[in-house]
C-alpha positions, 0 to 999 in steps of 0.5 A: 823228299817227295813226301815232304813236298806233298806235305808242304803243299797240303799244309799250305793248302789247309792254311789258306783254305779259309781265305780261298773258300770265304765264309764257308771254310774248311767244313765245306771243302770236306763236306763236298768230298762226302757229297761226292762219295755219296753221289759216286760210291753210294750211287754205284752200290745202289745200281748193283742188283741185289742178287750180285751182292755176294759176287767176288771175282774168282780166278785161281790165285789172283782173287783168293780171299777178296771181299764180296761186293757186299763186303766192299760196300760194308767196309767203306761204310764202316770206315766212313763211320770210323773217320766221322767219329774221329773228326767229330769226337762223337761215337758212331750212332750205330753199332759198327762191329768189331771188324773192318767190314761192319756188323755181320747182321747186315745181309741184304742189299737194303740193309747195307745201303741203309748202313751206308746212308747212315755213315754218310749222314754221320760224315756230313755232320762230322765235316761240319765241325771242322774249322781253322781252329781245330783242324790240327788238333790230334784225334784218335786214328780211325785205323786204331793206331795212335793219333792224327790231325783232325783234317788228316782224318777228314782227308782220308775219307775220300782216299779210302772210299775211292780205293775200294770204289775202284774195286767196286767198279771192276766187280760191277763191270764184270756183272754188266753194271756201268758206273756213273750215269751210264752212256748218254742216250743216242745222239746226246752228249756229242755237242761241242 
């Protein structure tokens, strides 16, 4: 029942999106989502020092088998490529590898950041293909099973990215890195 109500709200939102967003339409809504991931997730990936990219929390039993920071960033980028490929109908412009974590050749922070930037560029291009005529077309699921609507695949980009962003935040804070812009300088940010 709750899922049905959520789907109904989503469907109404998607049908009314062209009117609500005028000439910019649906593509702008999802491109803005990519821009937010670019600002927040890529921004945090860039803030983490290169020597901390191999960090993974260690606590007996609690963190067994978790991804390293590098693998979190590679995983998000790999799924951004997969989602963009589903939305656009185009093959990813780079080799994304056979696993959920992207190519094993990505070792350094710089390589991983470049891979992530490429994924975002591909996603911006893909979101530009969305419109009210094709948003309900069936496309291959980026998760490798079945199909889904083009707009559902586009919506998953933010959901999936922020699931893993939460883990990146924890890893970052455990290493003294503050997500976002950091604290305001002394005396700033207190104006009303």
